[in-house]
C-alpha positions in Angstrom: -16.5 -16.7 3.0 -18.7 -17.0 6.4 -20.8 -19.7 4.9 -17.5 -21.6 3.9 -16.4 -21.6 7.7 -19.9 -23.0 8.5 -19.8 -25.6 6.2 -16.5 -26.8 6.7 -17.4 -26.9 10.5 -16.8 -23.3 12.4 -13.6 -23.5 14.4 -11.0 -21.2 14.9 -8.4 -23.2 12.3 -11.1 -23.2 10.0 -11.4 -19.6 10.0 -7.8 -19.2 9.5 -8.1 -21.7 6.6 -10.7 -20.3 4.8 -9.8 -16.5 5.0 -5.9 -16.9 5.0 -5.6 -19.8 2.8 -8.2 -20.3 0.9 -9.3 -16.7 0.0 -5.8 -15.7 0.3 -6.2 -12.5 2.3 -3.1 -11.5 3.5 -1.0 -8.0 4.8 0.6 -6.0 2.2 4.1 -6.0 3.5 5.6 -4.9 0.0 3.7 -1.7 -0.2 2.0 -0.8 3.3 1.3 2.7 2.8 -0.5 2.2 -0.8 -3.9 3.8 -0.6 -5.4 0.6 -1.8 -4.7 -1.0 1.2 -6.8 1.2 3.3 -9.6 0.9 0.3 -12.2 -1.9 1.4 -13.2 -2.4 -2.3 -9.8 -2.6 -3.4 -8.8 -4.7 -0.4 -11.4 -7.3 -1.4 -10.3 -7.2 -5.3 -6.8 -7.5 -4.4 -6.9 -9.8 -1.3 -4.6 -7.7 0.6 -4.3 -4.9 2.7 -3.9 -2.9 6.3 -4.6 -4.4 9.4 -8.0 -2.6 10.0 -9.3 -3.3 6.7 -8.3 -7.1 6.9 -9.9 -7.2 10.3 -13.2 -6.1 9.2 -13.6 -9.4 7.2 -12.5 -11.4 10.2 -15.0 -10.1 12.3 -18.0 -10.4 10.0 -16.9 -14.3 9.3 -16.4 -14.8 12.9 -19.7 -13.2 14.0 -21.7 -15.2 11.6 -20.6 -18.2 13.5 -22.0 -16.8 16.5 -18.8 -15.9 18.2 -18.3 -12.7 19.6 -15.5 -10.7 18.1 -14.3 -6.9 18.0 -11.6 -4.9 17.2 -9.0 -3.9 19.7 -7.6 -0.3 20.2 -4.1 -1.3 19.5 -1.9 1.7 18.8 0.0 1.2 15.3 -1.2 -2.1 14.6 -5.2 -3.3 14.5 -5.8 -6.8 16.0 -8.9 -8.6 16.8 -10.3 -10.3 20.3 -12.4 -13.7 19.2 -14.2 -15.8 21.6 -15.5 -19.0 20.3 -17.2 -21.1 23.1 -14.9 -20.8 26.1 -11.9 -20.2 23.9 -10.9 -16.5 23.5 -7.9 -15.3 21.2 -6.1 -12.1 20.3 -5.4 -12.8 16.4 -3.5 -10.5 14.1 -5.3 -10.7 10.7 -2.2 -9.2 9.1 -0.3 -12.4 9.6 -3.2 -15.0 8.8 -4.8 -15.1 11.7 -1.8 -15.8 14.0 -2.9 -15.9 17.6 -1.0 -13.7 19.9 -0.4 -14.1 23.4 0.5 -11.5 26.0 4.2 -11.5 25.1 3.8 -11.6 21.6 1.4 -8.9 21.5 3.7 -6.7 23.5 6.4 -7.5 21.1 4.4 -6.8 18.1 3.3 -3.3 19.6 6.8 -2.5 20.7 8.1 -3.0 17.1 5.3 -0.9 15.5 4.5 1.7 18.1 7.2 1.8 20.4 7.9 1.2 24.1 5.0 3.2 25.6 2.5 1.0 23.2 3.8 -2.1 24.4 3.3 -1.3 28.0 -0.5 -0.8 27.2 -0.6 -4.4 25.7 -2.6 -6.1 28.6 -5.0 -3.2 28.9 -6.2 -2.8 25.2 -10.1 -1.9 25.2 -12.4 -3.5 22.7 -13.9 -0.6 20.3 -17.0 -0.4 18.5 -17.9 -1.1 14.8 -18.4 2.6 13.8 -14.8 3.4 15.6 -13.5 0.4 13.5 -14.9 1.9 10.1 -13.4 5.5 11.4 -10.3 4.0 11.6 -10.0 2.5 8.4 -11.0 5.9 6.8 -8.4 7.7 9.0 -5.8 5.8 7.4 -6.8 7.1 4.0 -7.2 10.6 5.0 -3.7 10.8 6.7 -2.1 9.5 3.6 -4.1 11.4 1.4 -3.2 14.7 3.7 0.6 13.6 3.4 0.5 13.7 -0.4 -0.7 17.2 -0.2 -4.1 15.9 -1.9 -6.3 18.0 0.5 -9.7 17.9 -1.9 -9.5 14.0 -1.6 -8.8 14.2 2.1 -11.6 16.4 2.7 -13.8 14.0 0.6 -12.7 11.2 3.2 -13.6 13.3 6.2 -17.0 14.0 4.8 -17.5 10.2 4.5 -16.2 10.0 8.1 -19.1 12.2 9.1 -21.5 10.2 7.5 -20.4 7.7 10.0 -20.1 10.1 13.2 -21.8 13.3 12.5 -21.2 14.6 16.0 -17.6 14.4 15.7 -16.6 17.6 16.7 -12.9 17.0 15.8 -14.0 15.8 12.2 -16.0 18.9 11.8 -12.6 21.2 12.5 -11.1 19.0 10.3 -13.4 19.6 7.5 -13.1 23.3 8.1 -9.4 22.9 7.5 -9.4 21.4 4.5 -12.1 23.5 3.1 -9.9 26.7 4.1 -7.0 24.8 2.5 -9.0 24.8 -0.6 -10.1 28.3 -0.5 -13.4 27.1 0.4 -13.7 30.1 3.3 -17.5 30.1 3.5 -17.9 26.4 3.8 -15.0 26.2 6.3 -17.0 28.8 8.3 -20.2 26.5 8.1 -18.0 23.6 9.3 -17.0 25.5 12.6 -20.3 26.9 13.1 -21.5 23.0 13.2 -18.7 22.2 15.5 -19.6 25.1 17.8 -23.5 24.0 18.1 -21.8 20.3 18.9 -19.4 21.6 21.5 -20.1 21.4 25.3 -16.8 22.0 27.0 -15.6 25.5 27.5 -12.4 24.5 26.3 -13.5 23.3 23.2 -15.9 26.0 22.4 -12.8 28.3 23.1 -10.8 26.5 20.3 -13.5 26.6 18.0 -14.2 30.4 18.7 -10.5 31.2 17.9 -10.8 29.3 14.8 -13.7 31.1 13.7 -12.5 34.4 14.5 -9.2 33.7 12.5 -11.5 32.5 9.4 -13.7 35.4 9.7 -10.7 37.7 9.5 -9.9 36.0 6.5 -13.2 36.6 5.0 -13.1 40.4 5.3 
């Protein structure tokens, strides 16, 4: 896909034509919460998915042209910022790479995440690649947890810990899912790892309380 953009003459319009038209990648507006939309392999198979999953493809194809491209920390709806030469644009991969000016971005965020999110539209910060991958996995985790599939949600958290092994809150989530499944010693081990990573007093106190509660269940 990236090579096709290059062969056709790398421009933003070419990127749209290749990714959205030639390859047919689009947002899944019919079944947005389908787990397949957050599974990157299935997104490639089906050519549709969540905004953050589609954004990974757009970011890759754009960077392959030597352009600066990154995801933006937009609540509720992931978008990307792309700088090709002197031209900088905010694009919505879920909507075929539509360019969003400040008003359009505020309207989008107001629709998906409410007025408070719209108010921050002009101050969206770029996120690093690790954060993009975590956000994709987080979509899976939340949907599995809401469906009561705690074992599967735990597997997602464990993948997230491979990406971000020092993320204290992920260790606490792993502990909670293990405890939910009755694996209390595994849960305690997760909390002990979280405690070893924690530096702030508040965080250590919260984790200590979790350890005490879990230890009481073991006795």
